[in-house]
Each structure stands twice: as C-alpha cells, then as structure tokens.
C-alpha positions in Angstrom: -23.1 -10.2 -76.7 -23.8 -13.9 -75.8 -27.1 -14.9 -74.2 -25.1 -16.1 -71.2 -23.4 -12.7 -70.8 -26.8 -10.9 -71.0 -28.3 -13.3 -68.4 -25.3 -12.6 -66.1 -25.9 -8.8 -66.4 -29.6 -8.8 -65.6 -29.0 -11.3 -62.7 -26.4 -9.0 -61.3 -28.7 -6.0 -61.4 -31.5 -8.0 -59.8 -29.2 -9.1 -57.0 -28.0 -5.6 -56.3 -31.6 -4.3 -56.0 -32.6 -7.3 -54.0 -29.8 -6.6 -51.5 -30.9 -3.0 -51.1 -34.5 -4.0 -50.6 -33.7 -6.7 -48.0 -31.2 -4.4 -46.1 -33.9 -1.7 -45.9 -32.1 0.8 -48.1 -35.3 0.9 -50.2 -38.2 1.3 -47.9 -41.4 -0.9 -48.1 -43.8 0.6 -50.6 -41.1 2.9 -52.1 -41.1 3.5 -55.9 -38.0 2.1 -57.6 -36.2 4.0 -60.4 -37.9 3.6 -63.7 -36.6 1.2 -66.3 -35.5 4.1 -68.5 -33.7 5.8 -65.7 -31.8 2.6 -64.8 -31.1 2.1 -68.5 -29.4 5.5 -68.6 -27.6 5.2 -65.3 -26.2 1.7 -65.9 -25.8 1.6 -69.7 -27.7 -1.6 -69.6 -30.2 -2.4 -72.3 -33.8 -1.7 -71.5 -34.6 -5.4 -72.0 -31.9 -6.3 -69.5 -33.3 -3.9 -66.8 -36.8 -5.1 -67.5 -35.7 -8.8 -67.0 -34.2 -7.8 -63.7 -37.5 -6.3 -62.5 -39.4 -9.4 -63.7 -36.9 -11.5 -61.7 -37.6 -9.4 -58.6 -41.3 -9.5 -59.1 -41.2 -13.3 -59.3 -39.5 -13.3 -55.9 -42.2 -11.2 -54.5 -39.8 -8.3 -53.6 -41.3 -5.8 -56.0 -44.8 -5.2 -57.5 -45.7 -3.6 -60.8 -48.4 -0.9 -60.7 -50.0 0.0 -64.1 -48.8 3.3 -65.6 -46.8 4.0 -62.4 -43.8 1.6 -62.4 -42.3 -0.8 -59.9 -42.6 -0.5 -56.1 -41.0 -2.3 -53.2 -43.4 -4.8 -51.6 -45.0 -3.2 -48.6 -43.9 -6.0 -46.2 -40.3 -5.5 -44.9 -38.3 -8.7 -44.8 -35.6 -7.0 -42.8 -38.0 -7.0 -39.8 -38.0 -10.8 -39.6 -37.0 -11.9 -36.2 -34.9 -15.0 -35.7 -36.4 -17.8 -33.6 -35.2 -17.9 -30.1 -34.3 -21.3 -28.6 -33.8 -22.0 -24.9 -30.5 -23.7 -24.1 -31.7 -26.9 -22.6 -29.3 -29.8 -22.1 -30.4 -33.4 -21.2 -28.6 -36.6 -20.1 -28.2 -39.4 -22.6 -31.6 -41.2 -23.1 -33.4 -43.6 -25.3 -35.2 -42.2 -28.3 -38.9 -41.8 -27.7 -40.6 -40.2 -30.6 -43.9 -38.4 -30.5 -46.9 -40.7 -31.0 -47.9 -38.5 -33.9 -44.7 -39.3 -36.0 -46.5 -41.8 -38.2 -49.2 -39.3 -39.0 -46.6 -36.7 -39.9 -44.7 -39.1 -42.1 -47.8 -40.2 -43.9 -49.0 -36.6 -44.5 -45.8 -35.3 -46.0 -45.7 -38.2 -48.4 -49.4 -37.9 -49.4 -49.6 -36.5 -52.9 -53.2 -35.3 -52.3 -52.1 -32.8 -49.7 -50.6 -29.4 -50.2 -46.9 -30.3 -49.7 -45.8 -27.7 -47.1 -44.0 -30.4 -45.2 -42.2 -31.9 -48.2 -38.4 -32.1 -47.5 -37.3 -33.2 -51.0 -37.6 -31.2 -54.2 -40.8 -31.3 -56.1 -40.6 -33.3 -59.4 -41.7 -30.2 -61.3 -38.2 -28.7 -60.6 -36.2 -31.8 -61.4 -34.2 -32.4 -64.7 -36.6 -34.8 -66.4 -35.6 -34.0 -69.9 -31.9 -34.6 -69.5 -32.6 -37.9 -67.9 -35.0 -38.8 -70.7 -32.3 -38.1 -73.3 -29.8 -40.3 -71.5 -32.3 -43.1 -71.3 -33.1 -42.9 -75.0 -29.4 -43.2 -75.9 -28.8 -46.4 -74.0 -28.0 -49.2 -76.4 -29.3 -52.7 -75.9 -25.9 -54.1 -75.1 -25.2 -51.3 -72.6 -28.6 -51.9 -71.0 -27.7 -55.6 -70.6 -24.6 -54.6 -68.7 -26.6 -52.2 -66.5 -28.9 -55.0 -65.4 -26.0 -56.6 -63.4 -24.8 -55.8 -59.9 -22.3 -53.0 -59.6 -19.3 -53.2 -57.2 -20.4 -52.8 -53.5 -18.4 -49.5 -53.4 -20.2 -48.2 -56.4 -20.0 -47.5 -60.1 -16.5 -46.4 -61.1 -17.5 -43.5 -63.3 -20.0 -42.1 -60.8 -17.3 -42.2 -58.1 -14.9 -40.4 -60.5 -17.6 -37.7 -61.2 -18.3 -37.3 -57.5 -14.5 -36.9 -56.8 -14.4 -34.2 -59.5 -17.3 -32.4 -57.7 -15.1 -32.0 -54.6 -12.5 -29.9 -56.5 -12.0 -26.7 -54.5 -14.3 -27.9 -51.7 -12.3 -30.8 -50.1 -8.6 -31.4 -50.9 -7.3 -34.7 -52.2 -10.5 -36.7 -52.6 -10.2 -39.6 -55.1 -12.8 -42.0 -56.5 -11.4 -44.6 -54.0 -12.4 -42.4 -51.1 -16.1 -42.6 -52.0 -18.6 -45.3 -51.3 -22.0 -45.2 -53.1 -25.1 -45.9 -51.0 -28.8 -46.1 -51.3 -29.4 -42.4 -50.5 -28.0 -40.3 -47.7 -29.8 -42.3 -45.0 -28.0 -45.5 -45.8 -24.7 -43.5 -45.7 -25.6 -42.3 -42.2 -26.8 -45.7 -41.1 -23.6 -47.4 -42.3 -21.6 -44.8 -40.5 -23.5 -45.2 -37.2 -23.1 -49.0 -37.5 -19.4 -48.5 -38.0 -18.9 -46.1 -35.1 -21.3 -47.3 -32.4 -23.0 -50.3 -30.8 -26.4 -50.6 -29.2 -26.8 -48.4 -26.1 -23.9 -46.2 -27.1 -24.5 -42.5 -26.9 -24.7 -40.3 -30.0 -24.6 -36.5 -29.7 -27.2 -34.8 -32.0 -28.3 -31.2 -32.6 -31.6 -30.1 -31.2 -33.8 -29.6 -33.1 -32.7 -32.2 -35.6 -34.0 -34.0 -38.7 -36.7 -36.3 -37.2 -35.7 -39.2 -39.5 -32.3 -39.2 -37.6 -34.2 -39.8 -34.4 -36.2 -42.6 -36.1 -33.0 -44.2 -37.2 -31.3 -43.9 -33.8 -34.3 -45.4 -32.2 -34.3 -48.5 -34.5 -30.6 -48.9 -33.9 -31.0 -48.8 -30.2 -28.6 -45.9 -29.6 -28.9 -43.4 -26.8 -29.1 -39.7 -27.7 -27.8 -36.6 -26.0 -29.1 -33.4 -27.5 -27.0 -30.3 -27.9 -28.6 -26.9 -28.3 -28.3 -25.5 -31.8 -28.6 -21.9 -33.0 -30.8 -21.0 -36.0 -28.0 -18.8 -37.4 -24.7 -20.4 -36.4 -25.4 -24.1 -35.9 -24.6 -26.4 -33.0 -23.5 -24.6 -29.8 -19.8 -25.7 -29.6 -19.5 -24.6 -25.9 -22.5 -26.8 -25.0 -21.1 -29.7 -27.0 -17.8 -29.4 -25.2 -19.7 -29.7 -21.9 -21.4 -32.8 -23.2 -18.1 -34.4 -24.3 -16.6 -33.7 -20.8 -19.6 -35.1 -19.0 -20.6 -38.2 -21.0 -19.0 -40.9 -23.1 -20.0 -40.0 -26.6 -19.1 -42.4 -29.3 -20.1 -40.2 -32.2 -21.8 -37.0 -33.2 -24.4 -36.6 -35.9 -24.5 -33.1 -37.3 -25.7 -31.0 -40.2 -23.5 -27.8 -40.5 -24.7 -26.7 -43.9 -28.3 -25.6 -44.2 -29.5 -27.6 -41.3 -32.7 -29.5 -41.2 -35.0 -28.0 -39.9 -33.3 -24.7 -38.9 -31.7 -23.8 -42.2 -28.6 -22.7 -40.2 -25.2 -22.4 -42.0 -22.3 -22.7 -39.6 -19.5 -20.2 -40.4 -16.2 -21.6 -41.5 -14.3 -20.4 -38.4 -16.9 -22.3 -36.2 -16.6 -25.4 -38.4 -12.8 -25.4 -37.9 -13.2 -24.9 -34.1 -15.8 -27.7 -34.0 -13.5 -30.2 -35.8 -10.6 -29.2 -33.5 -12.7 -29.9 -30.4 -13.7 -33.3 -31.8 -10.1 -34.1 -32.6 -9.1 -33.2 -29.0 -11.6 -35.7 -27.7 -11.1 -38.3 -30.4 -14.8 -38.4 -31.2 -15.8 -39.0 -34.8 -18.6 -37.0 -36.4 -21.0 -38.0 -39.1 -22.0 -34.9 -41.1 -25.1 -34.8 -43.3 -24.0 -32.6 -46.2 -27.1 -33.3 -48.4 -28.2 -29.6 -48.8 -24.8 -27.8 -49.2 -25.3 -27.6 -53.0 -28.4 -25.5 -52.5 -26.5 -22.3 -51.5 -27.9 -18.9 -52.5 -24.6 -17.0 -52.3 -21.6 -17.1 -54.6 -19.8 -20.1 -53.3 -20.7 -23.6 -52.0 -20.0 -23.9 -48.2 -17.3 -26.3 -47.3 -18.1 -29.4 -45.2 -16.5 -30.3 -41.9 -14.4 -32.8 -43.9 -12.4 -29.9 -45.3 -10.9 -29.3 -41.8 -10.3 -33.0 -40.9 -6.7 -34.0 -40.3 -7.4 -37.2 -38.3 -9.9 -39.0 -40.5 -12.6 -38.5 -37.8 -15.2 -36.9 -40.2 -17.5 -39.0 -42.2 -19.3 -36.9 -44.9 -22.6 -38.2 -46.1 -24.7 -36.8 -49.0 -27.0 -37.7 -51.9 -28.9 -36.3 -54.9 -32.3 -36.5 -53.2 -32.6 -32.7 -52.8 -31.1 -31.8 -56.2 -31.7 -34.4 -58.9 -33.9 -37.3 -58.2 -35.0 -38.6 -54.7 -36.5 -41.7 -56.3 -33.2 -42.9 -57.7 -31.8 -43.2 -54.1 -28.2 -42.4 -55.0 -26.1 -41.2 -52.1 -22.5 -41.6 -50.9 -20.2 -41.4 -47.9 -16.6 -40.1 -47.8 -15.4 -42.0 -44.6 -11.6 -41.5 -44.8 -9.1 -44.3 -44.5 -9.8 -45.0 -40.9 -13.3 -46.3 -41.5 -13.5 -47.0 -45.2 -12.9 -50.7 -45.1 -15.5 -51.3 -42.3 -18.2 -49.3 -44.1 -17.5 -51.0 -47.4 -17.8 -54.4 -45.7 -21.0 -53.4 -44.1 -22.4 -52.2 -47.4 -21.5 -55.5 -49.1 -22.9 -57.5 -46.2 -26.3 -55.7 -46.0 -27.6 -54.1 -49.2 -24.8 -55.7 -51.4 -24.8 -52.8 -53.9 -26.7 -49.8 -55.3 -28.8 -49.9 -58.5 -26.3 -50.0 -61.5 -28.8 -48.3 -63.9 -29.5 -45.4 -61.4 -25.8 -44.9 -60.9 -25.2 -44.8 -64.6 -28.0 -42.2 -65.1 -26.5 -39.9 -62.5 -22.9 -40.3 -63.8 -24.0 -39.5 -67.3 -25.8 -36.4 -66.2 -22.8 -35.2 -64.2 -20.5 -35.8 -67.2 -22.8 -33.9 -69.6 -22.7 -30.7 -67.7 -26.4 -30.7 -67.2 -26.0 -31.0 -63.4 -24.4 -27.6 -63.1 -27.1 -26.0 -65.2 -29.7 -27.8 -63.1 -28.2 -26.6 -59.9 -27.9 -23.0 -60.9 -31.6 -23.0 -62.0 -32.7 -24.9 -58.9 -30.9 -22.6 -56.5 -32.4 -19.5 -58.1 -35.9 -21.1 -58.0 -35.7 -22.2 -54.4 -34.5 -18.7 -53.3 -37.5 -17.1 -55.0 -39.9 -19.7 -53.5 -38.4 -19.1 -50.0 -38.7 -15.3 -50.2 -42.3 -15.6 -51.4 -43.2 -18.1 -48.7 -41.6 -15.8 -46.1 -43.7 -12.9 -47.3 -46.8 -15.0 -47.2 -46.1 -16.1 -43.6 -45.4 -12.6 -42.6 -48.7 -11.5 -44.2 -51.0 -14.2 -42.8 -49.4 -15.4 -39.5 -49.8 -13.6 -36.1 -47.4 -10.7 -35.6 -45.4 -12.5 -32.8 -44.3 -15.2 -35.3 -40.6 -15.5 -35.8 -38.6 -17.0 -38.7 -35.3 -16.4 -40.4 -34.4 -16.5 -44.1 -31.7 -19.1 -44.5 -28.8 -18.6 -47.0 -29.7 -21.9 -48.7 -31.7 -25.0 -48.7 -35.5 -25.2 -48.9 -36.8 -25.1 -45.3 -38.2 -22.5 -43.0 -38.3 -23.0 -39.3 -41.2 -21.0 -37.8 -41.6 -20.1 -34.2 -45.3 -19.5 -33.4 -46.5 -17.2 -30.5 -46.0 -18.7 -27.1 -48.6 -21.2 -26.1 -49.5 -22.2 -29.7 -49.1 -26.0 -30.1 -47.6 -26.8 -33.4 -48.9 -30.4 -33.2 -52.5 -29.0 -32.9 -51.8 -26.8 -35.9 -50.6 -29.8 -37.8 -53.7 -31.8 -37.0 -56.0 -28.9 -37.9 -54.1 -28.4 -41.2 -54.7 -32.0 -42.2 -58.4 -31.3 -42.0 -57.8 -28.6 -44.7 -55.6 -31.0 -46.8 -52.3 -29.2 -45.8 -49.2 -31.0 -44.7 -46.6 -29.4 -42.4 -44.1 -30.7 -39.8 -44.7 -29.9 -36.2 -41.5 -28.9 -34.4 -42.0 -31.4 -31.5 -41.0 -34.3 -33.7 -37.6 -32.7 -34.2 -36.5 -33.3 -30.6 -36.3 -36.3 -28.3 -37.2 -34.3 -25.2 -40.5 -32.7 -26.2 -39.1 -29.3 -27.0 -40.2 -27.0 -29.8 -44.0 -27.4 -29.3 -44.7 -23.9 -30.6 -42.7 -24.4 -33.8 -43.5 -25.7 -37.2 -41.4 -26.5 -40.3 -42.5 -25.3 -43.7 -41.0 -26.4 -46.9 -40.3 -24.2 -50.0 -39.4 -27.2 -52.2 -42.5 -27.0 -54.4 -43.4 -24.2 -56.8 -45.1 -21.3 -55.1 -48.6 -21.1 -56.6 -51.9 -19.5 -55.8 -52.7 -22.7 -53.9 -49.5 -22.2 -51.8 -50.6 -18.7 -51.0 -54.1 -19.9 -50.0 -52.6 -22.7 -48.0 -50.4 -20.4 -45.9 -53.4 -18.0 -45.5 -55.4 -21.0 -44.1 -52.5 -21.9 -41.8 -52.5 -18.4 -40.5 -56.3 -18.6 -39.8 -55.8 -21.9 -38.0 -53.0 -20.4 -35.9 -55.2 -17.4 -35.0 -58.0 -19.8 -34.0 -55.8 -22.0 -31.9 -54.4 -18.9 -30.2 -57.9 -17.6 -29.4 -58.9 -21.0 -27.9 -55.7 -21.4 -25.9 -56.0 -20.5 -22.2 -52.8 -18.5 -22.0 -52.0 -15.0 -20.9 -53.1 -12.4 -23.5 -49.4 -11.3 -23.9 -48.6 -14.8 -25.3 -51.1 -14.4 -28.2 -50.6 -12.0 -31.1 -50.1 -8.5 -30.0 -49.2 -5.3 -31.8 -45.6 -6.1 -32.3 -44.4 -6.9 -35.9 -42.4 -9.8 -37.1 
C-alpha cells in the first residue's frame, strides 16, 4: 500500500473520532477504545490506528495516560457558545477609527511580542524549501528577464495558473479575466477607486477587517455598517433595508471565513445575496483571501460563482497561504470593470514584481501549492482547536466563541462590561499582542470582544500567553464597576 493511501486511512479514522468527540458522542474524560480493539474492529494496521490517536492528541482532543490508554480531553468543545451580536444599524458616516489603532497595528507587527493578533500565517508554516529550490534553479539569463517590468495586468503564466485554480469553483475564468496586484489590499483599493468617488457610501459588514476601515477613511468614502452573524455572514434582510434607504455605490464583504468572525456564508445565502445586489444594480467587492483555508472536504465558492451581471469583483492573494512578503494578489473584475481597473493599475503602481510573480507561478505549476495547502489547513485546524481549548480553560466562564470551519481567527466575546481595549493594553505590558474588537467597527461597537489569531504554531508559550490573558480578563472584571451578574458566574462556555 502506498504511503499516500496509508495517510488517507489514518486521517479518515482521526476525522471520524474527532467528529464523535466534538458532537459529544464521546463524553469529556471518557476512555476511548484501545489501539488493539480499533485494529480488530477496523482491520486497520496498529500503526495506522496509533497515528490517528497521535493526530488527535496534537489537536488537543485526546490525551494519553500511561498504562491506561487514550481519553477524551475533559473540556467539552460542544459547549462553546456562539458570540451574540446586537443588530445595530447606523446611517452613512465618515470613518473615525479608534485612537488606539496605531498601537494595535504596531503591536501585531512587532516580532518581539507573542503574535496572538497576527492575521497572516507564521513563516514557520510557509513553504520555504520549495521556494528555495525554485530560486536556485533560476539561470542568469532568466534572472535578467525577471529584472524587468511585467505587464500591468500581470505575468502571463501566473494568470494562467490562477485561472486553472478556479476550475470547479467559478465557471469560465480565463487568464484574461485576472489582473495581478500588490496583495489583496491593492485589489480592493483598485476596485473601490473604480466603483466609487469621495463621499460615496460603501456598505460594509460589522464587525469588519479594520484595515478596510483604514482604507475607506484614506479614500474619503462614507460607510454604512450592516450587522453580520458569526455563523452565517452578513444579514441579508438588514442589507436590503440599507439598499432601500440609502444610495449605496458598492458593498465590501467577506463571505468566506470572515475577518474577524470566521463566518462562512452558506451557498443558498450567497446566491440570495447576489440576487439582491443584482436587483439593486449595486456592485460588490468580495475579499476571498481565506477561502483556501477550509477545514472540510471542499473549497467554498465565492460570490462570483453566482454572478450573471458582472457586478461581483473578487479579490484575493497568497498572503494567508504562501508568502505575505511577496505581496502577490489579484482581482477578477469581470468585463464590466476590467478595463478601468487595468488602467488604474497601470497608472498607479505600474506593475507587480516580476520575480515574485515568477516564484509563485513556478510553485503553482510544480504541484507544491496543493501539498502546502493540505498541510497548512490541517495545521491551522489543530492550532485553532488547541487555542479554543486554552481559551475555554483559562478565560471566564461567560466567555463566548465559535470554532469556524476554516481560516485562522477566533472572535471572542468577553463577559459584559469587560473592555477589550483595556485587555489589549494590559496584554502589551506582558508582551502579548491581540486585536480589540472595537477597532473592527466604525461606530464603537464590540468593546467587549477581542480577536485572537491561530496563525502561529501552538507552543507552550502560546498556552502561557492565553493563561496570562485569562488572568488579565479576570482582573479587569474584578476592577470593573458592573453588576455581579455581568462578571464570570457559574455558567459554562
């Protein structure tokens, strides 16, 4: 039997046991069947069953006890409670970010701090060796050619490889449909410049990626916030009310593994959302940067898959999956907006690094990208489960969070009255970086929320950092003059 086939079998067994643990079929603290018993029941090799248990142990779902076997971790993940958001609408207004935003940005980019606010994948998890091999194979003549500008729309082979990546996800995408950008943020920026003018109103989710708010502020756009559910994404009924009440020039949304919520919008809701926008002739910019980080069997489709009027502009990049420092992103704008975006690209940043585009295209062509993604998805899932366990163990009982189906972020609702900004400031004193929820809204919402990243390897330092955060939150709660019921009680997560 091939090594790949063996890996497939132990992973399947691990997934089956994982599902039974998370659903509660196996109780917290319960002893699992022995390796030999599972070997006899499943006809799997003892080594295969053992590897499945090692996989579950790495996720924190089971623990080995000497001379006794494997047991389900005592903390039950199925008792996690989803954060609850108040539906609060607001009229279009200028973007006014929290005065703490610069401190937050500096902290999450400070390598000396524990990176619990990092929103890009840790370099430890990135494919350094494949990139190194590609670099070593570049000839002198090839290197000379890579020192020149590329076309403003991007390197031809990279665009071809990206078009191939859409097979089975979006119908009919060709290399000509894709424009390469300097990361996803340039793709979003070019799209906003194409669709809107200063003082125009853009509908965004709330909470949202705080860098979107920074961008909209610098561009002088107005923002109307639409309530967004941690499980299902943007509230379509609320969005419809906004579209009927205000002149919205564009929407800026993240339907797949939303930042910061982690929400994955179901396909039927995506289709309904696109239909609504078609009815109102309102274009939507979708940030699809995290869709490749799915934990299930299939990559979720973007809104573009339901677009029949060329009103969806899909933006993405390799910042979360391959190399944030290479700054390779792209936009699929459709025929309606392609020429305008290409002209803006040529007239602003001219082109994107030819060498960086070449490196990415070679990696995609080699097949290393698919291997990297499979490994990264598995690693991020383990890290997310272990981080959730640590939060459940160390944070107050009234804390709420949900395990997303992909991505690398956890959106954590603290007990009522706990100021996430104060927790952020106290965490910095202990060399820990997190993101306070208040910076993810233009209206001062989400003060008792924080965002924690699972994009770095879960280590003993991570465990200690989360324990320290829990201690800080308990101390803030004890010093907060709120009713006793608002601070940690006897209820469980």
